[in-house]
C-alpha positions, 0 to 999 in steps of 0.5 A, a space after each residue: 485947432 486945425 494944427 492940432 488935428 492935422 497931426 493925428 489926421 496925417 498919422 491916420 492917413 499914413 496908417 491907412 495908406 500903409 494898410 492899403 499897400 499891404 493889402 494890395 501886395 498881399 492880394 498880388 502874392 495871393 493871386 500868384 499863389 492861387 494861380 496854381 490851385 485855380 489851374 488844378 481845380 478848373 483846368 487840369 482835368 482837360 489841359 496840360 500846361 506845356 502839352 496837348 491833352 483833351 484840350 490844347 496846351 495852355 502855356 502861350 494861350 495869351 500870346 495866341 489870343 493877343 489883341 483879343 484878351 477880353 474875348 479870351 476871358 469871355 471864352 473861359 466863362 461862356 464858350 457857347 456865347 463866344 462860339 455864336 459870335 463867329 470869331 475866325 480864330 475861335 472857329 479855327 480852334 473849334 474845328 481842330 478840337 471840338 470833334 475830339 473833346 466837345 465844346 469846353 464847359 463854362 468855368 465859374 471863375 472871375 476875371 481876377 482868377 482867370 488872370 491868376 491862372 494865366 499868370 501861373 501858366 505863362 511863368 511856369 517852368 518844368 520841374 528839374 528831375 532829381 539826378 541821383 548821385 553817382 553810386 559809390 564803391 560797392 562793398 561786397 558782403 563777406 559770405 561764408 562757405 556755401 553748401 556746394 563748397 562744403 560738399 566739394 571739400 567733403 568729397 576731396 577729404 573723402 578721396 584723400 582718406 581712401 587714398 591714404 588708406 590705400 597707401 597704408 594697405 600697400 605698405 602693409 602688404 609690402 612689409 609682409 612680403 619682405 618679412 616673408 622673403 626673409 623667412 619670417 612668419 606670414 601674417 594675413 592682413 585684415 580686410 577693410 571691413 574688419 579694420 572698420 569694425 575694429 576702429 568703430 569698436 575702439 571709438 564707440 563714444 565718438 561714433 555714437 555722438 557723431 551718429 546722433 548729431 547726424 541723425 538730428 541734423 538730417 531730421 531738422 533739415 528734412 522737417 524744414 524742407 517739408 514745411 516749405 512745401 507750398 510756401 512761396 514767401 518772396 515769390 516775385 514773378 516778372 509781370 508784363 508791365 512793371 507797375 511801381 507800387 512805391 511810386 503810386 501808393 507811396 509818393 503819389 499817395 493813391 489808396 490801395 482800394 482805388 485800384 483794388 476796389 473789389 476788396 471793398 465788396 468781394 472776397 477777392 481784391 481783384 486785378 485792376 482793369 487797364 481802364 482804371 490806369 487810364 483815369 490818370 494816364 490819359 493825362 500822364 504819358 511820361 514817366 520819371 524815367 525812360 523806362 517808366 514812359 515805356 511801361 505807360 506805353 504798354 498800357 496805351 497798347 493794351 487799351 488801344 489809346 492813340 496818345 497823339 490824336 487823343 482817341 481810342 483805336 479799338 485795337 486792344 491787347 489784353 494784359 497777361 498778369 501773373 497771379 502772385 498770391 495763391 491759397 490752397 483750394 480748401 482755404 477760404 479768405 475774404 478781403 471784404 471781411 478783413 479790410 471793411 469789417 475787421 479794419 485790417 490795413 493792407 500792409 498787415 498781409 502785403 507789407 509796406 507796399 508804399 515803401 518796399 514794393 516796385 513790382 508786387 511780390 508775396 510778403 507773408 508766408 500765408 501758412 495756416 500757422 501764420 493766419 492762426 497767430 494773427 487771429 490770436 493777437 489781433 484785437 477786434 475793432 468793435 467800437 463804432 463798428 456796426 457789424 459787431 453791434 449784435 455781438 456786443 449786445 449779446 455779450 452785455 445780455 449774458 451778464 458781467 461774467 461773460 464780458 469779464 471772461 473776454 475782457 480780462 486783458 481789456 480787449 477781444 481778439 479774433 480768436 475769442 470770437 471764433 477765429 480759431 474755429 476750423 469752419 471759419 476758413 475750411 468749409 
């Protein structure tokens, strides 16, 4: 009987050993993987791995606390209690850092989680920046003749024409003089105006068609020039700080309203204060390139931030931003109404900032025709939008005919709710 049971028991014990091994290996991998997540969740707000921030750099902490690992773990979980113990190393550490950042907050982490954090920190290596490939030969696009060259060619041809006419006139006078000297009859040469009138009369059709084309061309060019008055599409002024929208809104995924928070409650989107920049750049002092680092340094100069000592100096230099989007004084536009109520994405007016912008420029023409066209084709988001509850109830109360009038195409546009009324934008 024992021999019969021994086989299955051996199999069960082997299976159990394999399960335990797999769990232990998985736990070890999980711990290594969780080290980064635990660091970001518990430590990254005050510590960098390889550089001092609000607190000292964490890489190498296990070496600095060598022989006091148990005290290090207790320090992470309860700094106040460790401070009371009066350990010489802890006292020295506090003398350097407590006046700058205060006593560290106790962290709700287990010993296993602390070990995972320090394992991640000690094995961390800085990421290798992407080195752009060498640029290939630049192909120069073929361009047509510019307006300047066309004008130059026109004036050269005009000079040639007048020169040839002068030569012809001189030859005619010479022939007349020769004929007169030989006893022939003197023929009076017609003047330039007379010859011009004669040529126009003989080429009436050509002159008429050419004149009409010239008048139409000048009218079109003049109309286009007048319609561009006050339109600054593509205007991208040089700013005191070269803020990279593609990096922040695109690569880092920062929402537009994090910086332009006034769009949530005001007609203006607002220019972010430098303090908003410092929410991140108190910790991030290096850019992806040397130029990026230099731009971050301008923010520090503006707010009076001493990066080395991690403190404010009180010496501020206001940033003189250049306004990009300017509407006429008689036109009213409300960011909150469009972004919060209308649920219109910023990209509708400002373009794909997360892909196309470095320093911001004016993407749309912002003309009256452009706004009216948007109101004509934009569907109103009424479902689940409390702002339109009263309008929805009014449409229902007025009966099916009223609803049918608006829902012929299955949607309601801003125009159908009064978006083309003059007083909506001009008051």
